[in-house]
N, C-alpha and C positions, 0 to 999 in steps of 0.2 A: 456370452457375457464376459469372457476373459478379455475381449478387446476393450472393455470398459476401463480396465486398469491403465490403459494408455492415457486416459483422461486425468488420472491422478498424478502421473509423473511427467506430463508433457504440457505444452502451452502454445498459444498463438504468438506469432511474431509481433509483439507490440512495438509501437514507435519508441525509440530509445529514450526520448525525453519523458516517458511515463514510468521509467524504471526507478522504483523507490525501495528503500529497505523496509519501510512499514508506513502505514497510514493510521491516524487516530480514527476510532469508530465514530466519534462525534463529528469529525471532519467529513468522513465519507457520507454521512447523512445530512450534512450542511453544504453539499456541493464541493467539498474540499476547499472551501474559502476560509483558510485557517492561519495564514501567515502572521497575522497580527493579534490572534486571540489564543494561541496554543499554550494555555496555562495548565494543561492536564499532564498525564504521564508521558505524552509524546512531544513535549516541548523541543527536545533536541533533534527531532526529525523535521522540524519546521523552521525554527528561528531561535538560535541560542541566546540572543539578546533579551528575550522575554524572561530569562532566569533572573534578571536584575529586579523584577517585580516581587520575587519570592523572598519571604522573610523567615519562614519557619523550617522545621524539619518534616519532610514528607517521605513516606516509604510505601511502596507497593510491591508485593512479592509474587503474586499469582494473578496474571491477567491474560489468559488465552483469548485469541480472536480467530474466528473462522469466517472466511468469505467463500461463497460458492456461486456458481451460475444459478440464476433465479429458480428455486425449486418449484415455484408456482407455474412456470412456463416450461420447464425441462423435465418434469417428473416422468411423463409418458415416454419421452425420448430416451432417458436413461434405461428404462425397462426394456426397450426394444433396440438396443445398440447393435445387436447382431454378433456373429462370430467369424465372419469372413471379411476380406478387404472390400468387396463390393457392397455388402450390407452396411459396413461401417461408413463407407463413403456416402451412400444414399441417406443415411441417418443424420450425419453431421456436416454435410456440405454447407459451407458458408454460415455455420453456427458456432460462434466462439464458446469454448468451454473453459471454465475457470475454477481453480481450487487454491485456496490460500490458508495457511496456518501460521500464526506468529504470536510472539509474546514479547513484552518489553518491561521486564522487572527492573526496578531501579530505585533511586532515591534522589531527593533534592535537600541540600543542607545550606540554608541561606541562598546565596547566589550561585552556588556550585551544584551541578547535576551530573549523575552517572546513570546511564541506561544501557541495558543489554540489547544486543541485536540477535534475535532468533526469528528468522523469517524464511518461510518456504512458500514460494509463489510458482504455481504451475498453470499453464494455459495452452490450449490446443485449438487449431482450426484446420479444417479440410477445405481446400480451395481448388477451383478449376475442374469442372465435371468431366471434360474430355480426357485430361491427364491429371488425375487426382494427386494433389500434393499435400503432405502433412507438414504444417508449420508449427515448430516447437520453440518455446522460449521459457525454459525452466531454470530457476536458480534457488539454491538453499544457502542462506547467509547466516553466519554467526560471528559475534564479536562484541564490541562495546563502543559507546560514544560518551565522552566526558567533556563538559563545557562549563563556561563561566560567563555571567553577565556583568558588565562594567558600567555603572551609572556615570553619565556625562554631566548631567545636572538634574534638577528635580523632575524633568519630563522625558529626557532622552537617555538611551543606553546603547552600548555596543556589546556584541557577544562573539565569542570564539569557541569552537568545539573541535576536538580531535577524535578521530575514530580509527579503529582497527577492524578489518574485515577478513574473514576466510569465506571463500565462495566456491560452491560446486555448481556447475551449470551444464545444461544441454541447450544448444542454440543452433537452429538451422531449418532448412526446408527439405523434405524427403519425399520421394515418390512412393505413394501408398502401395503400388503393385511392384515395387522393386524387390529383388531377392532378399535384401536386408530386412525389409518390413514383413514380407511373407514368412521368412524363417522365424522372425520374432513371434508372429501370431501362433505358429505351430509349437514353438518352445513354451509359450505361455500356457498352452493346454496341459502341459505336464508339470507346471510349477505348483508348489504346495502352499506357499504363503506369500504375504505381501512383500516381505524382505527379498524373497527370491524374484518376484515380479520386478521390483525396483532394480535389482542387480542386472537382470536380463535386459531391461530397457536401457539402462545406463551403458552396458556393453555394446548394445546394438547401435545406439545413436552417438556414442563417443562422448561420455561425460568428461568435462575438463575441471581442473581445480586451480585455484589461485588465491593469493592473499595480498594485502597491502594496507596502506594508511591513507587517511583523508582528512580534509579540513573544511569546516563550515564557518561562514561569517554572517553576522546579523546586525540589524539596526532596529530599534524600537522607540516609539513615541507614545506617551500616554498622557491624557488630559482629562481630569474628572472633577465633577462638582455636584453635590446633592443627589447622588444616586445615578447621575448620568456619566457615561464614560466614553471617550473617543480615543481610538488607537490607530496607529499606522505602523507598518513594519516592512522591512526589506531584508531579503536573505539571499545569500549565495550558497546553495546547498551543493556539496561536493565541489567547492571552489577549486580544490586540488585533491583529486582522489585517483591514485594509480594502483592497479591490481596487476601483480606479476603472475604469469601462468606457469604452472608446473609442467615439466616435460611430459608429453603424451605421444602415443604412437601415430595419431593422425595430424599432429602439429596444429591443433586447433587452439584458438585464443579464448580464454575465459571472458565472459561478458564484461564489457567496460561499464563504468558508472559515470554517466555524463554530468556536466555542470547544469544546474537549474537556477535561474535568476527569477525571483518571485517578489511581487509587491502586493500588500494587502492593507485593508482598512476596515474598521468596524465601529458601530455605535450601539450602546446598550443603555437600557433604563431599568432600574430595579427599585421596588418599593414594597415593603411588607411581605416579602417572600414571593412576590409576583414580578415578572420581568420580561423584557423583549430584547432580542439581540439581532442585529443585522450586520452582515459581513460581505466583503467582496474582495476577490483576488484577481490579479493579472499575472498569469504564469508564463514560464519559459520565455522571458524577455530576451534571453540570449539568442533565440531563434528568430531572426529578422523576417523570415518568409512564412512564419506560422499565421494561419488565419486568425483574426481577432476573436471570433466566436470560440475557437479552440482554446484561447488563453483565458476566457472569461469564466469565473466561478462566483456564485452567489449563494449565501447561506442565511438561514433564519432559525431562531430558537424562541419558542414560547415557554417561559418558565412558569408553570402553573403553580408549583410549590417547590420547596427545597428538595422534595423527593421525586418530583415528576416533571419532565419536560417533553414537549413535542418539537421535532426537528424536521426541516425541509431544506432542499437545496436545488441548485441548477449548476450542472457541470458540463461545459462544452456542448450544450444542446440536450443533455440528458438530465432527468429529474431524480430526486431522492426524497425519501421520507421515512421517519421512524420515531421511536420513543426512547427515553432514558429513564431508568429507575435508579434512585440513589437512596440506599438504606444504611448509610454509614459505612460499615465494614463490607457491604455488598453493593456493587454498582454494575448495572447491566444496560447494554444498548441492543436494540433489535430494530431491523429495518431493511429496506430495499433501496438500491441505488443503481445508476447506469454509468458506464464508462465508454467514451468514444476513444477507442484504442488505436485507430488507424492514423496514418500520416495526414490524411485529409479529412475534413469535416464529414461525418456520416459514413465513412468508409467501412468501419468495423465497430459495431455496437455490441457491447457486452452487458447484459442485464444480470445483476447479482444481488445476493442477500448477505447480510452480516449479522453475526452473533458475537457479542463480547461480554465477558464476565470478569470482574476484578474483585478478588477476595482479600480481606484483611488490609485495606488501605488505612494508613495511620498518618495523622498530622499533629505535630506537637509544637507548642510555642517554645522558642529559644531566646 
């Protein structure tokens, strides 16, 4: 079972355009179709122009989110992961494994917002049965995003945000039966705790560190009447984000943070605590060769009451569904979702679950 700890600190080589600092749990359960409706704690991760809609003071201090490979499908697999390279390969061949832990504490004051970046994303995949290769894409990010929404007229707004990031990453493809990997397996047998496992894995695979600054740009359009609301949004996330790598023995570069150009729209209806929301996104417009279905995200929310919503979505051919509970100072999301993480449609499918809890959310009139 020691080999299981590779799953916690390693990751599949995802397509670069899927690398985000964090995702809203509501967005994950709505197919990530969120560019024009991100009014929650994660506004600055999607579109800074949406800050122009905000008028009050909002504060959220504790909001952990956990995402993992779908426990309904992988429970038996985790239990029988094995303790040798061959057993590990047989168990996880072509099966993406994901573990994520993040938080986004912050506040909004009028049209200004500040959100922390605390994001640990680890994914792992074993490929090629004849010559097993371990594909790793792990990064731990910390920093902040600060942004402002500028109204242009009654319907439109522009937004700008600036971010600072410190990143630790492991990124590469390694032979499962190489001396490096086999030595690591033996060393893990003598390790005493998780911190030691992490250090051994980082040393074996060459963890790199880097830091830098970035800029996001957004546009927002809102039109509403009698409980009906139509929105459109466009964002350039990481329009300019440069990470500088610290010197390291293997001369590896820390993972870059690529530009993502996204367009979204939504339509919602609300009446007497009941409502419907439909949303759609076209993502990664900067990638001219990307398949249309890889770009397409669709979302749906059924607001049964102010305290309960049902969510569903379609994300690049994968489906999601879940529920939201909102009890004032306690807000929770629970659900399952799929991610097509390969370069081509259907190449690498990762089935995941998400649990999100936000405590002590406050909203004051100003």
